[in-house]
Steps between C-alpha positions, in 0.01 A plus 500: 500500500129542563328811634155416632240626746564406859320193637428392858786248481745789444411699813755351739798517263423858391465608861839341573666668198363843598593468867847360433570778250392766748710336775804512271465880492433522877139591417312245711344801671154652541408728212622254233329218312659259749205546735218548245194315631425349158853362451407144601216487245598711201302280262176558689576867552565577133206289378261728686663826388324693223750565221779332692712192438817326614729291281768249585796390292546126489788306351539122519226487762673756723355842584764768438298798616197712431348842444156657542284788388238635736270800503643803680282803418239390250341845477829630363568186293801397709605142569796378702776261398518271801724237650748442219751262654725227362715225643867606518603239242250628241611864524701657219353269234224721361224338709399828665475672160265227375285535811495878463393473136215264595385717791521830312315360198219399736512836678468687167170323435347632823688811616664823387790506749703248698644583842758310704695529822845366584816566699821674390709200608318284242721649230433239229125544545530878471701466179242257362211738570685792346579293189124447458435875507391540860564853628607549860267705720598726792248336734254211508157533346216546747375158611838329515502207744871422530632769733860373499548564128717791392482494119180552305449479127224571250473395137257632242352195329305666220635781287160667451484606869 
């Protein structure tokens, strides 16, 4: 299993994985990543982001999923864990944990806190975030773009803050 930075050739398959995953939760709706304008070109989008990156997991030439880190509120040292989605057949095998470790290690180099948004019905995702020390918030942070989300989390990345 290889975790690497996203490339142009990965755009279509990652878009499909994200959209199919959201459809499976009846979340092909406005206010979710399903309709993000950058979804068709994540490689180009993340390449131009300061202190942002997106990784894909590849096994035997197949993309299993991906995960990104993007700036959220740089003045406050907050990044966002973005678009962590896997194919159904790769779930439950520790792939998401490996992606999270990669993304959070990167985030620690550039930020003090990591924010994320999700839905209650994505129970496995919520458990994953909690297992990594994310604390649930009562409301979204100011500047949130995904209005359909109903669970918000924040993780302190550096102990000296």
